[in-house]
TORLONU-683737 format. One record per residue (C-alpha): residue in one letter; x, y, z. Coordinates in steps of 0.02 Angstrom, whole numbers, plus 50000, padded with zeros to 5 digits. Example, Ala and Ser with C-alpha at 12.3 -4.5 7.8 and 13.67 -1.06 7.14 Angstrom:
<recs>
A506154977550390
S506844994750357
</recs>
This chain:
<recs>
X622505242655433
X623845236655557
X624625253555626
X622915253855773
X623395237155813
X624995239055837
X624915253355940
X623465243656046
X624675231756073
X626405241356106
X624955249756253
X624585234156315
X626575232056344
X626675248656427
X625555246056525
X625995227056597
X627755236056622
X626935245556740
X625775232956829
X626385233256987
X626605212957069
X626075207157218
X626445194257321
X624345190957401
X623815175457325
X621775173057355
X620705159157458
X619555150857533
X619455156357713
X620215139557790
X618985142357949
X617205133457970
X616245143457851
X614155137257805
X614205138157630
X615965139557611
X616095129357427
X614575124857335
X613865118357177
X613965135057086
X614785146457210
X616295148757327
X616815161557464
X618595172457468
X619725179457582
X619485199557577
X620895207057514
X621025220657647
X622745231657671
X623485222957486
X623235239357373
X623445253157497
X625205261157426
X624465256957237
X622855261457214
X621935281457247
X620135285657262
X619715285357085
X620255265857072
X619505248657059
X619865232657109
X618845219156982
X618745197757021
X619585190456863
X618815169356889
X619445157456730
X619625142456736
X621095132956792
X621635127556628
X621265144256567
X621935154456681
X623795158056595
X623095161456425
X621895176356537
X622565193556462
X622115209956566
X620855221756489
X621475238556446
X620065247656519
X618335245656588
X617625243256391
X618885226456408
X618305220256537
X617465200856482
X615775198456552
X615055184056633
X613905179056490
X615605176456387
X616365162756519
X615845145856414
X616985153556254
X617965163456341
X618395153156482
X618645168556577
X617585184356643
X618085196056771
X616605204256930
X616455210857097
X616965227157011
X617255238357183
X618135253557258
X619935251257329
X619465261657457
X618445244957542
X620115237357530
X620945248157640
X621395245557821
X620225255357879
X618765251457781
X617385242357885
X616965226657797
X616445208057759
X617925195457819
X617405190457677
X616815187157450
X615665176157367
X615965171257213
X614345167857096
X612875172557202
X611875182257090
X610615172857057
X609735184656924
X611375186456819
X610725171356680
X608785181956670
X609615198556655
X610065203756473
X611085218356522
X612795221556474
X613415227856650
X614445215656759
X613655200156815
X614185191856987
X613405173956897
X613245158256986
X614805147456913
X613905133756769
X615075119856803
X616475110756949
X617905117456896
X618925119456957
X619485137756934
X620725152856971
X620365170457019
X621625184657055
X621325200857090
X621635216056977
X621655235957022
X621135246356893
X621255264856865
X620965276856727
X622015271256600
X622085253356641
X622775240756745
X623895246656911
X624195231056991
X623745212857001
X623815198357121
X624535177957092
X623225164657059
X622275156257163
X622685137757177
X621325130457089
X619435129957180
X618395114057158
X616575115657165
X615615102257262
X614495090057137
X612925089857138
X612135070157147
X610885064357036
X609045058857091
X609455043157003
X610965040257089
X610345039757236
X610115021757317
X608395022157426
X608915007057525
X609685010757661
X611365007457718
X611844990357784
X612254992958004
X614004983358038
X613884969558165
X614204980958327
X613064990658297
X611324977458266
X612284968858419
X611954985958531
X610314990258447
X609724971658496
X610214971958675
X609394990858698
X607784985358606
X607604968758753
X607904979958894
X606634993658835
X605474977558804
X605934973358987
X605644989959060
X604124991958965
X603494977059030
X603804978959255
X602874997159224
X601484986759126
X601574975459261
X601494985459418
X599784994759334
X599064979659337
X599174975559507
X598904992659553
X597324991559435
X596714973259518
X596924976459687
X595714995459660
X594414984259548
X594344968459712
X594234981359856
X593354997759790
X593465009059942
X594345000660062
X596094991560063
X596344972960073
X597344976960285
X596004989360313
X594704974660300
X595904962760410
X596164974460536
X594564979960558
X593374967060692
X591724968560741
X590844961860903
X588814956760918
X587804965661027
X587394958561195
X585554947761232
X585224946761402
X584194931161443
X582314932961459
X581394937161600
X579924925361674
X578024930061663
X577274934061794
X576194921861878
X574284922661861
X573384928062051
X572864916562181
X574784905262134
X575974905162227
X577384894362076
X577394884761963
X576654865861991
X575504874062122
X573544874062092
X572854888662042
X571194889662150
X572144884662328
X573544883562367
X573804866762403
X574764859262287
X574004848462177
X574024828162175
X574814823061992
X573294808861923
X573624792261985
X574414794762147
X574164784662296
X573354795562439
</recs>
C-alpha cells in the first residue's frame, strides 16, 4: 500500500528537479486601467516571451491562484487531472485556472495586453468540473504564478507575485446619508457666487421690467417720437361783410332814400 505513494513522491521529486524556474514575476499593470482591481477580480500583465525556449506546441500555461498565506504550501500538480479546481478554493486555499496554449504567449503571437482573473461569473452556478475562472470570494490578499505544463507534468514556472489585495465592498449600512461637511473656504466661495448671481438676476429683471413698462405706457410710439412731433392749427380767414340790401348806400343810411336818417331826438 505504501509503494504507490512512494513512487508518486519520487516522480514528483523528479519532476520538480527538472522544473525550470523563471525569474518573471506576475504583476498588476502599473498603468491606469478601468476596473484594474475590483471587489472580485483583478488584471494581470500578459506574460509574453516568458516561456519561449521552454514550451512545445502541445504545452499549456496555467495560472495558479492562492491566498497569500497559503502560497508557500502550494504543490504543483503532476498532471492535468490533478489540477486544483476553482470550487476547492475555500478549503484548499488555492486553485488553477486560465489554461492557455503556450503558443499564445510567444513573442510573435498577437494577443491582448492583460488577463483578468475572476472574470467568469457563471462559474458559481455551473456543475461542470472543468477549470473555471470564477469571481474571487474575498478581498484576499492573493498571490499568483504561471505554470507551464506538458504531457509529462510541469516544465517551468514563474515566481509568485506580490500580494494582491482586492477592493472591499462598502456595506449600505455604513454609508452616511448626511452630506459631508464643507470647509470654511468652500462656504465663503459659495456665498460670494450666490450673491453675484442674485445681483445679476436683479439687474436683468430690472432692465426687462423697464422695457415692458415703457411699451405699456406708449403703445405704438416711443416717448421721444411723441415729443419731437409738432402740430399746427388750421388758418381760419375773417368773415366777409354781408352785402347791403338794394337802395342802401352804406350802413346807417335809410334804405328808402339816400338821405341819412337823423337820429331820433336830434334838433332840425
